[in-house]
FIKOLZA-1660 file (N, C-alpha, C; in steps of 0.1 Angstrom, whole numbers, plus 5000, padded with zeros to 4 digits):
% residues 184
   i   px   py   pz ch aa at
   1 7780 5186 6886  A  M  N
   1 7793 5190 6891  A  M CA
   1 7804 5185 6881  A  M  C
   2 7813 5194 6877  A  N  N
   2 7823 5191 6868  A  N CA
   2 7834 5182 6875  A  N  C
   3 7840 5173 6867  A  D  N
   3 7851 5165 6872  A  D CA
   3 7863 5175 6875  A  D  C
   4 7870 5172 6885  A  K  N
   4 7882 5180 6888  A  K CA
   4 7894 5171 6887  A  K  C
   5 7905 5177 6882  A  Y  N
   5 7918 5169 6880  A  Y CA
   5 7929 5178 6886  A  Y  C
   6 7939 5170 6890  A  I  N
   6 7952 5176 6893  A  I CA
   6 7962 5169 6884  A  I  C
   7 7973 5175 6881  A  Y  N
   7 7983 5169 6872  A  Y CA
   7 7996 5168 6880  A  Y  C
   8 8002 5156 6879  A  L  N
   8 8016 5154 6885  A  L CA
   8 8025 5153 6873  A  L  C
   9 8035 5161 6873  A  V  N
   9 8045 5162 6862  A  V CA
   9 8059 5157 6868  A  V  C
  10 8063 5146 6862  A  F  N
  10 8076 5140 6866  A  F CA
  10 8086 5143 6855  A  F  C
  11 8098 5149 6858  A  S  N
  11 8106 5153 6847  A  S CA
  11 8121 5149 6849  A  S  C
  12 8127 5148 6838  A  K  N
  12 8142 5146 6837  A  K CA
  12 8147 5157 6828  A  K  C
  13 8154 5166 6835  A  T  N
  13 8158 5178 6827  A  T CA
  13 8172 5178 6821  A  T  C
  14 8181 5170 6827  A  G  N
  14 8194 5169 6822  A  G CA
  14 8204 5179 6830  A  G  C
  15 8199 5185 6840  A  T  N
  15 8208 5193 6849  A  T CA
  15 8217 5184 6856  A  T  C
  16 8228 5189 6861  A  W  N
  16 8238 5181 6868  A  W CA
  16 8232 5174 6880  A  W  C
  17 8223 5180 6887  A  L  N
  17 8217 5174 6898  A  L CA
  17 8208 5163 6894  A  L  C
  18 8200 5165 6883  A  S  N
  18 8192 5154 6878  A  S CA
  18 8200 5142 6874  A  S  C
  19 8211 5145 6867  A  K  N
  19 8220 5134 6863  A  K CA
  19 8226 5126 6875  A  K  C
  20 8230 5133 6885  A  I  N
  20 8235 5127 6897  A  I CA
  20 8225 5118 6904  A  I  C
  21 8213 5123 6905  A  I  N
  21 8202 5116 6911  A  I CA
  21 8199 5103 6903  A  I  C
  22 8199 5104 6890  A  N  N
  22 8197 5093 6881  A  N CA
  22 8208 5082 6882  A  N  C
  23 8220 5087 6883  A  I  N
  23 8231 5077 6884  A  I CA
  23 8231 5070 6898  A  I  C
  24 8228 5077 6908  A  I  N
  24 8229 5071 6922  A  I CA
  24 8216 5062 6924  A  I  C
  25 8205 5067 6920  A  T  N
  25 8192 5060 6924  A  T CA
  25 8186 5052 6913  A  T  C
  26 8191 5054 6901  A  K  N
  26 8185 5047 6889  A  K CA
  26 8171 5052 6886  A  K  C
  27 8167 5063 6892  A  I  N
  27 8154 5069 6890  A  I CA
  27 8154 5077 6877  A  I  C
  28 8145 5074 6867  A  K  N
  28 8145 5082 6855  A  K CA
  28 8141 5096 6857  A  K  C
  29 8130 5098 6864  A  Y  N
  29 8125 5111 6866  A  Y CA
  29 8129 5116 6880  A  Y  C
  30 8138 5126 6880  A  A  N
  30 8143 5131 6893  A  A CA
  30 8135 5142 6899  A  A  C
  31 8126 5148 6891  A  H  N
  31 8119 5160 6896  A  H CA
  31 8104 5157 6895  A  H  C
  32 8096 5163 6905  A  S  N
  32 8082 5162 6905  A  S CA
  32 8075 5176 6908  A  S  C
  33 8064 5178 6902  A  S  N
  33 8057 5191 6903  A  S CA
  33 8042 5188 6903  A  S  C
  34 8034 5197 6908  A  I  N
  34 8019 5196 6908  A  I CA
  34 8014 5208 6900  A  I  C
  35 8004 5205 6892  A  S  N
  35 7997 5215 6884  A  S CA
  35 7982 5214 6886  A  S  C
  36 7975 5225 6885  A  F  N
  36 7960 5224 6886  A  F CA
  36 7953 5225 6873  A  F  C
  37 7961 5227 6862  A  D  N
  37 7955 5228 6849  A  D CA
  37 7965 5222 6839  A  D  C
  38 7960 5217 6827  A  K  N
  38 7968 5210 6818  A  K CA
  38 7976 5219 6808  A  K  C
  39 7976 5232 6810  A  S  N
  39 7984 5241 6802  A  S CA
  39 7999 5240 6807  A  S  C
  40 8000 5236 6820  A  F  N
  40 8013 5235 6827  A  F CA
  40 8021 5248 6827  A  F  C
  41 8014 5259 6826  A  T  N
  41 8021 5272 6827  A  T CA
  41 8023 5276 6841  A  T  C
  42 8016 5269 6851  A  T  N
  42 8019 5272 6865  A  T CA
  42 8019 5258 6872  A  T  C
  43 8031 5254 6876  A  M  N
  43 8033 5242 6883  A  M CA
  43 8040 5245 6896  A  M  C
  44 8038 5237 6906  A  Y  N
  44 8044 5241 6919  A  Y CA
  44 8053 5230 6924  A  Y  C
  45 8065 5234 6929  A  S  N
  45 8075 5224 6934  A  S CA
  45 8085 5232 6942  A  S  C
  46 8096 5224 6945  A  F  N
  46 8108 5230 6950  A  F CA
  46 8119 5227 6940  A  F  C
  47 8126 5237 6937  A  G  N
  47 8137 5236 6927  A  G CA
  47 8145 5249 6926  A  G  C
  48 8151 5251 6914  A  R  N
  48 8160 5262 6912  A  R CA
  48 8151 5275 6911  A  R  C
  49 8156 5285 6919  A  L  N
  49 8149 5298 6918  A  L CA
  49 8154 5305 6905  A  L  C
  50 8166 5302 6900  A  N  N
  50 8171 5308 6888  A  N CA
  50 8177 5296 6880  A  N  C
  51 8173 5295 6867  A  P  N
  51 8177 5283 6859  A  P CA
  51 8192 5282 6857  A  P  C
  52 8199 5294 6859  A  D  N
  52 8214 5294 6858  A  D CA
  52 8221 5291 6871  A  D  C
  53 8214 5290 6882  A  N  N
  53 8221 5288 6895  A  N CA
  53 8215 5276 6902  A  N  C
  54 8222 5265 6902  A  P  N
  54 8217 5253 6908  A  P CA
  54 8218 5253 6923  A  P  C
  55 8225 5263 6929  A  F  N
  55 8227 5263 6943  A  F CA
  55 8217 5272 6951  A  F  C
  56 8208 5279 6944  A  L  N
  56 8198 5287 6950  A  L CA
  56 8185 5281 6947  A  L  C
  57 8179 5275 6957  A  G  N
  57 8167 5268 6955  A  G CA
  57 8156 5271 6965  A  G  C
  58 8144 5269 6962  A  G  N
  58 8133 5271 6971  A  G CA
  58 8120 5267 6965  A  G  C
  59 8109 5273 6970  A  F  N
  59 8095 5271 6965  A  F CA
  59 8094 5278 6951  A  F  C
  60 8090 5271 6941  A  V  N
  60 8090 5276 6928  A  V CA
  60 8077 5274 6921  A  V  C
  61 8073 5284 6913  A  E  N
  61 8062 5283 6903  A  E CA
  61 8069 5280 6890  A  E  C
  62 8067 5269 6885  A  E  N
  62 8073 5265 6872  A  E CA
  62 8064 5266 6860  A  E  C
  63 8070 5265 6849  A  N  N
  63 8062 5266 6836  A  N CA
  63 8070 5257 6826  A  N  C
  64 8063 5248 6820  A  L  N
  64 8069 5239 6810  A  L CA
  64 8075 5247 6798  A  L  C
  65 8071 5260 6797  A  H  N
  65 8076 5268 6785  A  H CA
  65 8089 5275 6789  A  H  C
  66 8092 5277 6802  A  E  N
  66 8102 5286 6807  A  E CA
  66 8112 5279 6816  A  E  C
  67 8121 5288 6821  A  G  N
  67 8131 5283 6831  A  G CA
  67 8139 5272 6827  A  G  C
  68 8141 5262 6836  A  V  N
  68 8149 5251 6834  A  V CA
  68 8145 5243 6821  A  V  C
  69 8132 5242 6819  A  Y  N
  69 8126 5234 6808  A  Y CA
  69 8130 5241 6794  A  Y  C
  70 8131 5254 6794  A  K  N
  70 8135 5261 6782  A  K CA
  70 8150 5260 6780  A  K  C
  71 8157 5261 6791  A  K  N
  71 8172 5260 6791  A  K CA
  71 8177 5246 6787  A  K  C
  72 8170 5236 6791  A  F  N
  72 8173 5222 6788  A  F CA
  72 8163 5217 6779  A  F  C
  73 8164 5219 6766  A  I  N
  73 8154 5216 6756  A  I CA
  73 8151 5202 6754  A  I  C
  74 8160 5193 6758  A  D  N
  74 8158 5179 6757  A  D CA
  74 8152 5172 6769  A  D  C
  75 8145 5180 6777  A  S  N
  75 8139 5175 6789  A  S CA
  75 8128 5165 6786  A  S  C
  76 8127 5155 6794  A  E  N
  76 8116 5145 6792  A  E CA
  76 8107 5146 6804  A  E  C
  77 8095 5141 6802  A  C  N
  77 8085 5141 6813  A  C CA
  77 8075 5130 6812  A  C  C
  78 8069 5127 6823  A  L  N
  78 8058 5118 6824  A  L CA
  78 8047 5126 6831  A  L  C
  79 8035 5127 6825  A  I  N
  79 8024 5135 6831  A  I CA
  79 8012 5126 6835  A  I  C
  80 8008 5127 6847  A  Y  N
  80 7997 5120 6852  A  Y CA
  80 7985 5130 6854  A  Y  C
  81 7973 5125 6850  A  K  N
  81 7961 5132 6854  A  K CA
  81 7955 5124 6865  A  K  C
  82 7951 5131 6876  A  V  N
  82 7945 5124 6887  A  V CA
  82 7931 5130 6890  A  V  C
  83 7921 5122 6889  A  K  N
  83 7907 5126 6892  A  K CA
  83 7906 5128 6907  A  K  C
  84 7901 5140 6911  A  V  N
  84 7899 5143 6925  A  V CA
  84 7885 5149 6927  A  V  C
  85 7880 5148 6940  A  S  N
  85 7868 5155 6943  A  S CA
  85 7870 5170 6944  A  S  C
  86 7859 5177 6943  A  E  N
  86 7860 5192 6945  A  E CA
  86 7866 5196 6958  A  E  C
  87 7863 5188 6969  A  I  N
  87 7868 5191 6982  A  I CA
  87 7883 5188 6982  A  I  C
  88 7888 5177 6976  A  E  N
  88 7902 5174 6975  A  E CA
  88 7909 5185 6967  A  E  C
  89 7903 5189 6956  A  F  N
  89 7909 5199 6947  A  F CA
  89 7911 5212 6955  A  F  C
  90 7901 5216 6961  A  N  N
  90 7901 5229 6969  A  N CA
  90 7911 5228 6981  A  N  C
  91 7912 5216 6987  A  S  N
  91 7921 5214 6998  A  S CA
  91 7935 5215 6993  A  S  C
  92 7938 5209 6982  A  M  N
  92 7952 5210 6976  A  M CA
  92 7955 5224 6973  A  M  C
  93 7946 5232 6966  A  K  N
  93 7949 5246 6963  A  K CA
  93 7952 5254 6976  A  K  C
  94 7944 5251 6986  A  K  N
  94 7946 5258 6999  A  K CA
  94 7960 5255 7004  A  K  C
  95 7964 5242 7004  A  E  N
  95 7978 5238 7008  A  E CA
  95 7988 5246 7000  A  E  C
  96 7987 5246 6987  A  V  N
  96 7997 5252 6979  A  V CA
  96 7997 5268 6981  A  V  C
  97 7985 5273 6983  A  N  N
  97 7984 5288 6986  A  N CA
  97 7991 5291 6999  A  N  C
  98 7991 5282 7009  A  R  N
  98 7999 5284 7021  A  R CA
  98 8014 5286 7018  A  R  C
  99 8019 5279 7009  A  F  N
  99 8033 5280 7005  A  F CA
  99 8035 5293 6997  A  F  C
 100 8025 5296 6988  A  L  N
 100 8026 5308 6980  A  L CA
 100 8026 5321 6989  A  L  C
 101 8018 5321 6999  A  D  N
 101 8017 5332 7008  A  D CA
 101 8030 5336 7015  A  D  C
 102 8038 5326 7017  A  E  N
 102 8051 5329 7023  A  E CA
 102 8063 5322 7016  A  E  C
 103 8062 5323 7003  A  K  N
 103 8072 5316 6994  A  K CA
 103 8086 5320 6997  A  K  C
 104 8089 5332 7001  A  Y  N
 104 8103 5336 7003  A  Y CA
 104 8109 5330 7016  A  Y  C
 105 8101 5324 7025  A  K  N
 105 8107 5318 7037  A  K CA
 105 8111 5304 7034  A  K  C
 106 8107 5298 7023  A  Y  N
 106 8109 5284 7020  A  Y CA
 106 8122 5282 7012  A  Y  C
 107 8130 5272 7016  A  K  N
 107 8143 5270 7010  A  K CA
 107 8143 5255 7005  A  K  C
 108 8153 5252 6996  A  Y  N
 108 8155 5239 6991  A  Y CA
 108 8162 5230 7002  A  Y  C
 109 8157 5218 7004  A  N  N
 109 8163 5209 7014  A  N CA
 109 8174 5200 7008  A  N  C
 110 8186 5207 7005  A  F  N
 110 8197 5199 6999  A  F CA
 110 8202 5188 7008  A  F  C
 111 8202 5191 7021  A  I  N
 111 8207 5181 7031  A  I CA
 111 8197 5169 7031  A  I  C
 112 8184 5172 7031  A  G  N
 112 8175 5161 7031  A  G CA
 112 8175 5153 7018  A  G  C
 113 8178 5160 7007  A  L  N
 113 8179 5153 6994  A  L CA
 113 8190 5142 6994  A  L  C
 114 8201 5146 6999  A  F  N
 114 8212 5137 7000  A  F CA
 114 8211 5126 7011  A  F  C
 115 8204 5130 7022  A  A  N
 115 8202 5121 7033  A  A CA
 115 8192 5110 7029  A  A  C
 116 8183 5113 7020  A  I  N
 116 8173 5103 7015  A  I CA
 116 8180 5091 7008  A  I  C
 117 8192 5094 7002  A  L  N
 117 8199 5084 6995  A  L CA
 117 8204 5073 7005  A  L  C
 118 8206 5077 7018  A  A  N
 118 8210 5068 7028  A  A CA
 118 8199 5064 7037  A  A  C
 119 8187 5067 7032  A  N  N
 119 8174 5063 7039  A  N CA
 119 8174 5070 7053  A  N  C
 120 8179 5082 7054  A  I  N
 120 8179 5089 7067  A  I CA
 120 8169 5101 7065  A  I  C
 121 8158 5101 7073  A  P  N
 121 8149 5112 7072  A  P CA
 121 8154 5125 7078  A  P  C
 122 8155 5136 7071  A  I  N
 122 8159 5149 7077  A  I CA
 122 8148 5158 7073  A  I  C
 123 8139 5161 7083  A  K  N
 123 8129 5171 7081  A  K CA
 123 8133 5184 7087  A  K  C
 124 8134 5194 7078  A  R  N
 124 8138 5208 7082  A  R CA
 124 8126 5217 7080  A  R  C
 125 8124 5225 7091  A  K  N
 125 8112 5234 7090  A  K CA
 125 8115 5244 7078  A  K  C
 126 8106 5246 7070  A  T  N
 126 8106 5255 7058  A  T CA
 126 8116 5251 7047  A  T  C
 127 8121 5238 7048  A  H  N
 127 8130 5233 7037  A  H CA
 127 8124 5221 7032  A  H  C
 128 8123 5220 7018  A  Y  N
 128 8118 5208 7011  A  Y CA
 128 8126 5205 6999  A  Y  C
 129 8126 5193 6994  A  F  N
 129 8130 5190 6981  A  F CA
 129 8117 5186 6974  A  F  C
 130 8117 5185 6960  A  C  N
 130 8105 5184 6952  A  C CA
 130 8095 5173 6957  A  C  C
 131 8100 5160 6958  A  S  N
 131 8091 5149 6961  A  S CA
 131 8086 5150 6975  A  S  C
 132 8094 5156 6984  A  E  N
 132 8090 5158 6998  A  E CA
 132 8078 5168 6998  A  E  C
 133 8079 5178 6991  A  F  N
 133 8068 5188 6990  A  F CA
 133 8055 5182 6983  A  F  C
 134 8057 5176 6972  A  V  N
 134 8045 5170 6964  A  V CA
 134 8039 5159 6973  A  V  C
 135 8046 5151 6979  A  S  N
 135 8040 5140 6987  A  S CA
 135 8033 5146 7000  A  S  C
 136 8039 5156 7006  A  E  N
 136 8032 5162 7018  A  E CA
 136 8019 5168 7014  A  E  C
 137 8018 5175 7002  A  I  N
 137 8006 5180 6998  A  I CA
 137 7996 5169 6995  A  I  C
 138 8000 5159 6988  A  L  N
 138 7991 5148 6985  A  L CA
 138 7986 5140 6997  A  L  C
 139 7995 5138 7007  A  I  N
 139 7992 5131 7019  A  I CA
 139 7982 5139 7027  A  I  C
 140 7985 5152 7029  A  N  N
 140 7976 5161 7037  A  N CA
 140 7962 5162 7031  A  N  C
 141 7961 5159 7018  A  C  N
 141 7948 5160 7012  A  C CA
 141 7942 5146 7009  A  C  C
 142 7948 5136 7016  A  N  N
 142 7943 5122 7015  A  N CA
 142 7942 5117 7001  A  N  C
 143 7952 5121 6992  A  L  N
 143 7953 5116 6979  A  L CA
 143 7964 5106 6977  A  L  C
 144 7972 5104 6986  A  Y  N
 144 7984 5095 6985  A  Y CA
 144 7987 5089 6999  A  Y  C
 145 7989 5076 6998  A  E  N
 145 7992 5068 7011  A  E CA
 145 8006 5062 7009  A  E  C
 146 8013 5063 7020  A  S  N
 146 8027 5057 7020  A  S CA
 146 8030 5053 7034  A  S  C
 147 8038 5043 7035  A  N  N
 147 8044 5039 7048  A  N CA
 147 8056 5047 7051  A  N  C
 148 8060 5056 7042  A  K  N
 148 8072 5065 7044  A  K CA
 148 8067 5079 7048  A  K  C
 149 8075 5086 7055  A  I  N
 149 8072 5100 7057  A  I CA
 149 8077 5108 7045  A  I  C
 150 8072 5120 7043  A  P  N
 150 8076 5128 7031  A  P CA
 150 8091 5130 7029  A  P  C
 151 8098 5131 7040  A  S  N
 151 8113 5133 7038  A  S CA
 151 8120 5121 7034  A  S  C
 152 8113 5110 7032  A  L  N
 152 8119 5097 7026  A  L CA
 152 8112 5093 7013  A  L  C
 153 8103 5101 7008  A  I  N
 153 8096 5098 6996  A  I CA
 153 8104 5103 6984  A  I  C
 154 8107 5094 6975  A  K  N
 154 8114 5097 6962  A  K CA
 154 8104 5099 6951  A  K  C
 155 8108 5106 6941  A  T  N
 155 8099 5108 6930  A  T CA
 155 8093 5095 6924  A  T  C
 156 8100 5085 6923  A  N  N
 156 8094 5072 6918  A  N CA
 156 8084 5066 6927  A  N  C
 157 8084 5069 6940  A  D  N
 157 8074 5065 6949  A  D CA
 157 8060 5071 6946  A  D  C
 158 8061 5083 6941  A  L  N
 158 8048 5090 6937  A  L CA
 158 8041 5084 6925  A  L  C
 159 8049 5076 6917  A  L  N
 159 8043 5070 6906  A  L CA
 159 8032 5061 6909  A  L  C
 160 8031 5057 6922  A  E  N
 160 8021 5047 6926  A  E CA
 160 8008 5053 6931  A  E  C
 161 8006 5066 6929  A  I  N
 161 7994 5073 6933  A  I CA
 161 7982 5066 6927  A  I  C
 162 7971 5066 6934  A  R  N
 162 7958 5059 6929  A  R CA
 162 7951 5069 6920  A  R  C
 163 7942 5063 6912  A  N  N
 163 7933 5071 6903  A  N CA
 163 7941 5079 6892  A  N  C
 164 7953 5074 6889  A  K  N
 164 7961 5081 6879  A  K CA
 164 7957 5077 6865  A  K  C
 165 7960 5086 6856  A  E  N
 165 7959 5083 6842  A  E CA
 165 7971 5089 6835  A  E  C
 166 7979 5081 6828  A  I  N
 166 7990 5087 6821  A  I CA
 166 7985 5094 6809  A  I  C
 167 7988 5107 6808  A  I  N
 167 7984 5114 6796  A  I CA
 167 7995 5117 6786  A  I  C
 168 8008 5116 6791  A  Y  N
 168 8019 5118 6782  A  Y CA
 168 8032 5113 6788  A  Y  C
 169 8040 5107 6780  A  E  N
 169 8054 5104 6784  A  E CA
 169 8063 5106 6771  A  E  C
 170 8073 5114 6773  A  G  N
 170 8082 5117 6762  A  G CA
 170 8089 5131 6764  A  G  C
 171 8094 5136 6753  A  Y  N
 171 8101 5149 6753  A  Y CA
 171 8090 5160 6755  A  Y  C
 172 8093 5170 6764  A  I  N
 172 8084 5180 6767  A  I CA
 172 8080 5188 6754  A  I  C
 173 8089 5191 6745  A  N  N
 173 8086 5198 6733  A  N CA
 173 8076 5190 6724  A  N  C
 174 8077 5177 6724  A  N  N
 174 8068 5169 6717  A  N CA
 174 8054 5169 6722  A  N  C
 175 8053 5170 6736  A  Y  N
 175 8039 5171 6742  A  Y CA
 175 8031 5182 6736  A  Y  C
 176 8038 5194 6734  A  Y  N
 176 8030 5205 6729  A  Y CA
 176 8027 5203 6714  A  Y  C
 177 8035 5196 6707  A  V  N
 177 8032 5193 6693  A  V CA
 177 8020 5184 6693  A  V  C
 178 8021 5173 6701  A  S  N
 178 8010 5163 6701  A  S CA
 178 7997 5169 6705  A  S  C
 179 7997 5179 6714  A  E  N
 179 7985 5186 6718  A  E CA
 179 7980 5197 6709  A  E  C
 180 7988 5200 6699  A  G  N
 180 7985 5211 6690  A  G CA
 180 7987 5225 6696  A  G  C
 181 7996 5225 6706  A  L  N
 181 7998 5238 6713  A  L CA
 181 8012 5244 6709  A  L  C
 182 8013 5257 6711  A  S  N
 182 8025 5263 6708  A  S CA
 182 8033 5265 6721  A  S  C
 183 8046 5263 6720  A  I  N
 183 8054 5265 6732  A  I CA
 183 8060 5279 6733  A  I  C
 184 8056 5288 6724  A  F  N
 184 8060 5302 6724  A  F CA
 184 8049 5311 6725  A  F  C
% end
């Protein structure tokens, strides 16, 4: 049986929202995503539906070559590789597919994002912010344990996941150079 891995991508894009989160929380990486392969051409999270419109958010399929990451070329990231069992891997994919199947009903949880700063949990049906989504997927698949509920989990809390291996930290464009990959 081949080893299975998931990838957690933590990013600092330089968007105004990212800057506000950094200033208020002192968290370097304001955004988190899940990927099932190391090409990072398909990552899953909650964020901007359009790179030019910060107010329209929802469930997104991201790509480190496109969208916000292309628009903000000085984006930084931290990438974890997490070894998982085949059952955990398939369970995660099933959870993500549940979101994909009805992606248009999901919205960004702006209220919850700002409530978390006051340590107030606001869970809204079909509304998530990035770390709320990522943590819920990981918790539901028994890959992450926390004494917090997903609506109170910040991106930096996810840095404590077990079985992680840091595979890269730095500018996104430099990752592709270090891996000998083209970003175009």
